[in-house]
SESEDREN-115735 format. One record per atom (N, C-alpha, C, O, CB): z, x negated, y; atom name; chain. Coordinates in steps of 0.2 Angstrom, whole numbers, plus 2048, in hexadecimal, padded with zeros to 3 digits. Atoms other than C-alpha are relative to their C-alpha. Glycine has a CB too. Example, Ala and Ser with C-alpha at 12.3 -4.5 7.8 and 13.67 -1.06 7.14 Angstrom:
2
- 800:7FC:7FA:N:A
- 827:7C2:7EA:CA:A
- 800:7FC:806:C:A
- 803:7F7:805:O:A
- 806:805:800:CB:A
- 7FF:804:7FA:N:A
- 824:7BC:7FB:CA:A
- 803:804:805:C:A
- 804:801:80B:O:A
- 7F9:7FE:802:CB:A
END
This chain:
114
- 804:809:7FE:N:A
- AB3:7EF:582:CA:A
- 804:7FF:803:C:A
- 807:804:806:O:A
- 7F8:7FD:804:CB:A
- 7FB:802:7FA:N:A
- ABE:7E5:58B:CA:A
- 7FB:7FE:806:C:A
- 7F5:800:807:O:A
- 806:7FA:7FE:CB:A
- 802:803:7FC:N:A
- AB9:7DA:59A:CA:A
- 7F9:7FF:7FD:C:A
- 7F8:7FE:7F7:O:A
- 804:7FC:802:CB:A
- 808:805:801:N:A
- AA5:7D3:59C:CA:A
- 801:7FA:803:C:A
- 802:7FA:809:O:A
- 7F9:803:803:CB:A
- 802:804:7FD:N:A
- AA5:7C3:59E:CA:A
- 7FA:7FC:7FF:C:A
- 7F7:7FC:7FA:O:A
- 805:7FD:7FF:CB:A
- 806:806:801:N:A
- A98:7B7:5A2:CA:A
- 7FF:7F9:800:C:A
- 802:7F5:803:O:A
- 7FB:801:804:CB:A
- 800:808:804:N:A
- A94:7A8:59B:CA:A
- 7FB:7FC:802:C:A
- 7F6:7FF:800:O:A
- 800:801:7F8:CB:A
- 805:804:7FD:N:A
- A88:79B:5A3:CA:A
- 7FF:7FC:7FA:C:A
- 804:7F9:7F6:O:A
- 802:7FD:808:CB:A
- 802:803:808:N:A
- A7F:795:595:CA:A
- 7F9:7FE:802:C:A
- 7F5:7FC:7FE:O:A
- 800:807:7FA:CB:A
- 806:808:7FC:N:A
- A71:78C:5A2:CA:A
- 7FA:7FE:7FA:C:A
- 7F4:7FF:7F9:O:A
- 805:7F7:801:CB:A
- 803:806:803:N:A
- A6F:77E:596:CA:A
- 7F7:804:7FB:C:A
- 7F1:803:7FB:O:A
- 807:7FC:7F9:CB:A
- 804:7FB:807:N:A
- A67:78C:588:CA:A
- 7FB:805:804:C:A
- 7F6:808:801:O:A
- 806:805:7FB:CB:A
- 805:7FE:7FD:N:A
- A5D:794:594:CA:A
- 802:80A:803:C:A
- 7FF:80E:806:O:A
- 7F8:7FF:7F9:CB:A
- 7FC:7FA:800:N:A
- A69:7A4:596:CA:A
- 807:801:804:C:A
- 80A:7FC:807:O:A
- 802:800:7F8:CB:A
- 7F9:7FD:7FE:N:A
- A79:7AE:59E:CA:A
- 801:804:7FB:C:A
- 7FD:808:7F9:O:A
- 7FF:804:806:CB:A
- 800:7FA:807:N:A
- A80:7B8:58F:CA:A
- 806:806:805:C:A
- 809:804:80B:O:A
- 803:7FB:7F5:CB:A
- 7FA:7FD:7FF:N:A
- A8D:7C4:594:CA:A
- 805:802:7F9:C:A
- 802:806:7F5:O:A
- 7FE:808:804:CB:A
- 7FB:7FD:803:N:A
- A9D:7C6:587:CA:A
- 804:805:801:C:A
- 806:806:807:O:A
- 802:7FD:7FE:CB:A
- 7FC:7FA:801:N:A
- AA6:7D3:583:CA:A
- 804:800:7F8:C:A
- 801:800:7F3:O:A
- 7FC:807:801:CB:A
- 7FE:801:805:N:A
- AB6:7D1:575:CA:A
- 800:7FA:7FC:C:A
- 804:7F9:7F8:O:A
- 7FE:804:7FE:CB:A
- 802:807:803:N:A
- AAD:7BF:571:CA:A
- 7FC:800:7FD:C:A
- 7FB:7FC:7FA:O:A
- 804:7FC:7FC:CB:A
- 804:802:802:N:A
- A9F:7C6:56C:CA:A
- 7FA:7FF:807:C:A
- 7FD:800:80C:O:A
- 800:805:7FB:CB:A
- 804:7FF:7FB:N:A
- A8D:7C4:578:CA:A
- 7FC:806:7FE:C:A
- 7F8:806:7F9:O:A
- 7FD:7F9:801:CB:A
- 802:7FC:802:N:A
- A88:7D3:57A:CA:A
- 7F7:803:807:C:A
- 7F3:807:807:O:A
- 808:805:7FE:CB:A
- 806:801:7FE:N:A
- A7A:7D1:586:CA:A
- 7FE:7F8:805:C:A
- 803:7F4:806:O:A
- 7FF:806:804:CB:A
- 801:806:7FD:N:A
- A71:7C3:590:CA:A
- 7F8:802:806:C:A
- 7F4:806:804:O:A
- 7FE:7FA:7F9:CB:A
- 805:803:7FE:N:A
- A65:7BE:59E:CA:A
- 7FC:7F9:7FF:C:A
- 800:7F4:800:O:A
- 802:800:805:CB:A
- 801:803:802:N:A
- A58:7B3:599:CA:A
- 7FE:7FE:806:C:A
- 7FD:802:80A:O:A
- 7FF:800:7FB:CB:A
- 800:803:7F9:N:A
- A53:7A6:5A7:CA:A
- 800:7F8:800:C:A
- 803:7F4:7FC:O:A
- 808:803:803:CB:A
- 7FF:807:801:N:A
- A50:795:5AA:CA:A
- 800:7FB:809:C:A
- 802:7FF:80D:O:A
- 7F8:7FE:7FB:CB:A
- 7FF:804:7FA:N:A
- A50:788:5BA:CA:A
- 7FD:7FB:802:C:A
- 7FB:7F7:7FE:O:A
- 806:7FE:7FF:CB:A
- 804:803:7FD:N:A
- A47:781:5C6:CA:A
- 805:7FB:803:C:A
- 80B:7FD:804:O:A
- 7FC:804:805:CB:A
- 7FF:807:7FB:N:A
- A4C:76E:5D0:CA:A
- 7FC:802:807:C:A
- 7FE:803:80D:O:A
- 7FC:7F8:7FD:CB:A
- 805:800:7FA:N:A
- A3B:76F:5DA:CA:A
- 7FD:809:800:C:A
- 7FE:80D:7FB:O:A
- 7F8:7F9:7FD:CB:A
- 7FD:804:7F9:N:A
- A39:774:5E7:CA:A
- 806:801:802:C:A
- 808:7FD:807:O:A
- 7FC:802:806:CB:A
- 7F8:803:7FD:N:A
- A4D:777:5E9:CA:A
- 801:805:7F8:C:A
- 7FD:809:7F6:O:A
- 805:804:80A:CB:A
- 7FC:7FB:802:N:A
- A58:77E:5DA:CA:A
- 803:805:800:C:A
- 808:807:803:O:A
- 802:7FF:7FF:CB:A
- 800:7F6:801:N:A
- A57:78F:5D5:CA:A
- 800:803:7FA:C:A
- 7FC:801:7F6:O:A
- 7F8:806:804:CB:A
- 800:7FF:806:N:A
- A5D:798:5C7:CA:A
- 7FA:806:800:C:A
- 7FA:80A:806:O:A
- 808:802:7FD:CB:A
- 802:7FC:800:N:A
- A50:7A4:5C2:CA:A
- 7FE:807:7F7:C:A
- 7FA:808:7F3:O:A
- 7FC:7FD:805:CB:A
- 800:7FA:805:N:A
- A54:7B5:5B7:CA:A
- 7F8:802:7FE:C:A
- 7F3:803:802:O:A
- 803:807:804:CB:A
- 807:7FC:800:N:A
- A44:7BA:5AE:CA:A
- 801:809:7FB:C:A
- 7FD:80E:7FB:O:A
- 7FA:7F9:7FC:CB:A
- 801:7F9:805:N:A
- A4A:7C9:5A1:CA:A
- 808:800:7FD:C:A
- 80B:7FB:7FB:O:A
- 7F8:7FE:7F7:CB:A
- 7FB:7FE:800:N:A
- A5A:7D1:59F:CA:A
- 802:805:7F9:C:A
- 7FE:80A:7F9:O:A
- 802:802:806:CB:A
- 803:7FC:804:N:A
- A5E:7D8:58F:CA:A
- 80A:800:7FD:C:A
- 80E:7FC:7FD:O:A
- 7F8:7FD:7FA:CB:A
- 7FA:7FF:803:N:A
- A6F:7E2:586:CA:A
- 7FD:803:7FA:C:A
- 7F8:807:7FA:O:A
- 804:804:805:CB:A
- 800:7FE:806:N:A
- A71:7E5:574:CA:A
- 7FF:808:7FF:C:A
- 7FE:80B:804:O:A
- 804:7FE:7FE:CB:A
- 802:7F5:7FD:N:A
- A6E:7FA:571:CA:A
- 805:801:7FE:C:A
- 806:807:801:O:A
- 7F9:805:7FB:CB:A
- 7F9:7FF:801:N:A
- A80:7FC:56B:CA:A
- 802:7FF:808:C:A
- 806:803:80A:O:A
- 803:7FC:7FA:CB:A
- 7FB:801:7F8:N:A
- A85:7F5:57E:CA:A
- 7FD:804:804:C:A
- 800:805:808:O:A
- 801:7F9:805:CB:A
- 803:7FC:7FB:N:A
- A7A:800:587:CA:A
- 804:803:803:C:A
- 809:806:801:O:A
- 7FA:803:7FE:CB:A
- 7FB:7F8:7FD:N:A
- A81:80C:593:CA:A
- 808:7FB:803:C:A
- 80C:7FE:807:O:A
- 803:808:7F7:CB:A
- 7FB:802:7FC:N:A
- A90:7FF:598:CA:A
- 801:7FC:806:C:A
- 806:7F9:808:O:A
- 802:7FE:7FE:CB:A
- 7FF:807:7F9:N:A
- A8C:7F5:5A8:CA:A
- 800:7FC:800:C:A
- 801:7F9:806:O:A
- 804:7FE:802:CB:A
- 800:806:803:N:A
- A88:7E6:59D:CA:A
- 7FB:7FD:803:C:A
- 7FB:7F7:805:O:A
- 800:801:7FA:CB:A
- 804:802:7FC:N:A
- A79:7E5:5A5:CA:A
- 7FF:7FF:807:C:A
- 7FA:7FB:809:O:A
- 7FD:803:800:CB:A
- 7FF:802:7FA:N:A
- A7E:7E5:5B6:CA:A
- 806:7FB:803:C:A
- 808:7F9:809:O:A
- 801:807:803:CB:A
- 7FA:806:800:N:A
- A8C:7D9:5B4:CA:A
- 7FB:7F9:7FF:C:A
- 7FC:7F4:803:O:A
- 808:801:7F8:CB:A
- 806:803:7FF:N:A
- A7D:7CF:5AE:CA:A
- 7FC:7FE:807:C:A
- 7FB:7F9:80A:O:A
- 7FD:804:7FB:CB:A
- 805:7FF:7F8:N:A
- A73:7D3:5BE:CA:A
- 804:7FB:806:C:A
- 800:7F8:809:O:A
- 801:80A:804:CB:A
- 7FE:803:7FF:N:A
- A81:7CB:5C6:CA:A
- 802:7FA:802:C:A
- 803:7F7:807:O:A
- 801:802:800:CB:A
- 7FF:808:800:N:A
- A83:7BA:5BE:CA:A
- 7FB:7FB:804:C:A
- 7FD:7F7:809:O:A
- 7FF:7FE:7F7:CB:A
- 804:804:7FB:N:A
- A74:7B2:5C6:CA:A
- 803:7FF:807:C:A
- 802:7FA:80A:O:A
- 7FB:803:801:CB:A
- 7FE:800:7F8:N:A
- A7C:7B4:5D6:CA:A
- 808:7FC:801:C:A
- 80A:7F9:806:O:A
- 800:809:804:CB:A
- 7FA:805:7FF:N:A
- A8D:7AD:5D2:CA:A
- 7FF:7F9:7FE:C:A
- 803:7F5:801:O:A
- 806:803:7FD:CB:A
- 802:806:801:N:A
- A85:79E:5CB:CA:A
- 7FC:7FD:806:C:A
- 7FC:7F7:807:O:A
- 7FC:801:7FB:CB:A
- 801:803:7F8:N:A
- A7D:79C:5DE:CA:A
- 805:7FF:803:C:A
- 805:7FA:807:O:A
- 7FD:803:805:CB:A
- 7F9:800:7FC:N:A
- A8E:79F:5E5:CA:A
- 803:7FA:801:C:A
- 805:7F8:806:O:A
- 804:803:7FD:CB:A
- 7FD:806:804:N:A
- A96:78F:5DC:CA:A
- 7FA:7FA:803:C:A
- 7FA:7F4:802:O:A
- 800:803:7F6:CB:A
- 803:806:7FD:N:A
- A88:786:5E5:CA:A
- 7FB:7FE:7FA:C:A
- 7FC:7F8:7F9:O:A
- 806:7F9:803:CB:A
- 804:803:805:N:A
- A7B:784:5D6:CA:A
- 7FA:804:805:C:A
- 7FC:809:804:O:A
- 802:802:7F7:CB:A
- 807:7FE:7FD:N:A
- A69:78C:5E1:CA:A
- 800:804:801:C:A
- 806:806:803:O:A
- 7FB:800:7FD:CB:A
- 803:7F9:7FE:N:A
- A62:79B:5E5:CA:A
- 7FE:801:7F9:C:A
- 7FE:7FF:7F3:O:A
- 7FA:800:805:CB:A
- 803:7FA:807:N:A
- A5D:7AA:5DA:CA:A
- 7F7:801:804:C:A
- 7F4:801:80A:O:A
- 807:80D:801:CB:A
- 807:7FD:801:N:A
- A4A:7AD:5D7:CA:A
- 7FF:806:7FE:C:A
- 801:806:7F8:O:A
- 7FC:7FD:7FC:CB:A
- 7FD:7FD:804:N:A
- A49:7BD:5D3:CA:A
- 7F8:804:7FB:C:A
- 7F3:808:7FD:O:A
- 806:803:804:CB:A
- 806:7FF:804:N:A
- A3D:7BF:5C5:CA:A
- 801:808:7FA:C:A
- 7FE:80D:7FA:O:A
- 800:7F7:7FB:CB:A
- 7FE:7FC:803:N:A
- A45:7C9:5B9:CA:A
- 801:808:804:C:A
- 805:808:809:O:A
- 804:7FC:7FE:CB:A
- 802:7FA:7FC:N:A
- A42:7DD:5BF:CA:A
- 806:803:7FF:C:A
- 808:802:804:O:A
- 7F8:804:7FE:CB:A
- 7F9:800:7FF:N:A
- A54:7E3:5BC:CA:A
- 804:7FC:804:C:A
- 807:7FF:809:O:A
- 802:7FF:7FB:CB:A
- 7FF:806:7FA:N:A
- A5A:7D5:5C5:CA:A
- 7FF:804:806:C:A
- 804:806:80A:O:A
- 7FB:7F9:800:CB:A
- 803:7FE:7F9:N:A
- A4F:7DB:5D3:CA:A
- 801:807:802:C:A
- 804:807:808:O:A
- 7F8:7FF:800:CB:A
- 7FB:7F8:800:N:A
- A54:7EF:5D2:CA:A
- 807:7FD:804:C:A
- 808:7FD:80A:O:A
- 803:804:7F8:CB:A
- 7FA:800:7FF:N:A
- A65:7E9:5D3:CA:A
- 802:7FC:809:C:A
- 807:7FD:80D:O:A
- 802:7FC:7F9:CB:A
- 7FE:803:7F9:N:A
- A66:7DE:5E3:CA:A
- 7FC:805:805:C:A
- 7FE:805:80B:O:A
- 7FD:7F7:800:CB:A
- 802:7FD:7FC:N:A
- A5B:7EB:5EB:CA:A
- 805:804:802:C:A
- 806:805:808:O:A
- 7FC:801:7FD:CB:A
- 7FC:7FD:7FF:N:A
- A69:7F6:5E8:CA:A
- 806:7FB:806:C:A
- 808:7FE:80B:O:A
- 800:801:7F9:CB:A
- 7FA:805:7FF:N:A
- A77:7E8:5ED:CA:A
- 7FD:7FB:807:C:A
- 802:7F8:808:O:A
- 801:7FB:7F8:CB:A
- 802:808:7FF:N:A
- A6E:7DA:5F8:CA:A
- 804:7FF:806:C:A
- 802:7FD:80B:O:A
- 7F6:7FE:802:CB:A
- 7FB:805:7FC:N:A
- A7D:7D5:602:CA:A
- 802:7FB:7FB:C:A
- 805:7F6:7FE:O:A
- 806:803:803:CB:A
- 7FF:805:804:N:A
- A80:7CC:5F0:CA:A
- 7FB:7FB:800:C:A
- 7FD:7F7:7FC:O:A
- 801:801:7FB:CB:A
- 805:801:803:N:A
- A71:7C5:5EE:CA:A
- 7FD:7FA:803:C:A
- 7F9:7F7:800:O:A
- 7FC:805:7FF:CB:A
- 804:805:7FC:N:A
- A6B:7B7:5FB:CA:A
- 7F6:7FE:7F9:C:A
- 7F5:7FC:7F4:O:A
- 807:7F6:801:CB:A
- 807:801:802:N:A
- A57:7B6:5F8:CA:A
- 7FE:7F6:7FE:C:A
- 800:7F2:802:O:A
- 7FB:804:806:CB:A
- 804:805:801:N:A
- A4E:7A6:5F1:CA:A
- 7FC:800:805:C:A
- 7FA:805:808:O:A
- 7FD:800:7FA:CB:A
- 809:7FF:7FB:N:A
- A3F:79F:5FD:CA:A
- 7FB:803:7FC:C:A
- 7FC:805:7F7:O:A
- 7FC:7FA:802:CB:A
- 809:7FF:803:N:A
- A2C:7A3:5FA:CA:A
- 7FE:7F9:7FC:C:A
- 7F9:7FA:7F8:O:A
- 7F9:801:807:CB:A
- 801:804:806:N:A
- A2C:792:5F1:CA:A
- 803:802:7FA:C:A
- 800:803:7F5:O:A
- 801:7FA:801:CB:A
- 7FC:801:806:N:A
- A39:793:5E4:CA:A
- 7FC:808:7FE:C:A
- 7F9:806:7FA:O:A
- 809:7FF:801:CB:A
- 804:7FB:802:N:A
- A30:7A5:5E1:CA:A
- 7FA:7FE:7FD:C:A
- 7F8:800:7F7:O:A
- 7FF:804:806:CB:A
- 803:800:7FF:N:A
- A22:79F:5E3:CA:A
- 7FD:7FA:7F7:C:A
- 7F8:7FA:7F3:O:A
- 800:7FE:808:CB:A
- 800:808:807:N:A
- A25:78E:5D3:CA:A
- 804:805:7FB:C:A
- 801:806:7F5:O:A
- 806:7F7:803:CB:A
- 7FD:7FC:806:N:A
- A31:79A:5C8:CA:A
- 7FB:806:7FD:C:A
- 7FD:809:7F8:O:A
- 807:802:802:CB:A
- 804:7FB:803:N:A
- A21:7A7:5C7:CA:A
- 7FC:7FB:7FC:C:A
- 7F9:7FE:7F7:O:A
- 7FC:806:805:CB:A
- 804:806:803:N:A
- A17:796:5C1:CA:A
- 801:7FC:7FB:C:A
- 7FD:7F8:7F8:O:A
- 801:7FB:804:CB:A
- 7FC:803:807:N:A
- A23:791:5B4:CA:A
- 7FF:801:7FB:C:A
- 7FC:7FD:7F8:O:A
- 805:800:7FF:CB:A
- 801:7FE:806:N:A
- A23:79A:5A7:CA:A
- 7F7:7FF:7FE:C:A
- 7F7:7FD:7F8:O:A
- 803:808:7FF:CB:A
- 808:801:803:N:A
- A0E:798:5A4:CA:A
- 800:7F8:802:C:A
- 7FA:7F7:802:O:A
- 7F8:805:804:CB:A
- 7FF:808:7FD:N:A
- A11:784:5AA:CA:A
- 807:7FE:7F9:C:A
- 807:7F8:7F7:O:A
- 803:801:80B:CB:A
- 7FC:801:806:N:A
- A20:785:59B:CA:A
- 801:804:7FA:C:A
- 806:806:7F8:O:A
- 805:7FF:803:CB:A
- 801:7FC:806:N:A
- A19:78D:58B:CA:A
- 805:7FE:7FA:C:A
- 806:7F9:7F7:O:A
- 7F8:7FF:7FC:CB:A
- 7F9:800:805:N:A
- A28:791:57F:CA:A
- 805:7FD:801:C:A
- 809:7FB:7FD:O:A
- 800:7FD:7FC:CB:A
- 7F9:800:7FF:N:A
- A35:78E:589:CA:A
- 805:807:801:C:A
- 80B:807:803:O:A
- 7FF:7FB:806:CB:A
- 7FB:7F8:7FE:N:A
- A3C:7A0:58B:CA:A
- 800:803:7F9:C:A
- 802:808:7F8:O:A
- 7FD:807:806:CB:A
END
């Protein structure tokens, strides 16, 4: 398997991991505009045939690459991403308490969107 490219598909509610032209994993996510602009990763998925190749780790770094481009903070709802952040806190600027609260409320207020 070649290099992993993380494709920004936020408009479709995900970031995708692509290897050799094939989508091999994704992070389901949503965007908040208030109380501040933030990306909310919710769930990380890697196809069974591609597990154990570092794809989930690459995906976990994806939201922070988006944030580093000035596209807002990242609130940690995905347990896998939260675990990775604990291992590498220098790579993960934390969202404030208001975006985290709003992120936790968003799925219930937006049925069918994830």
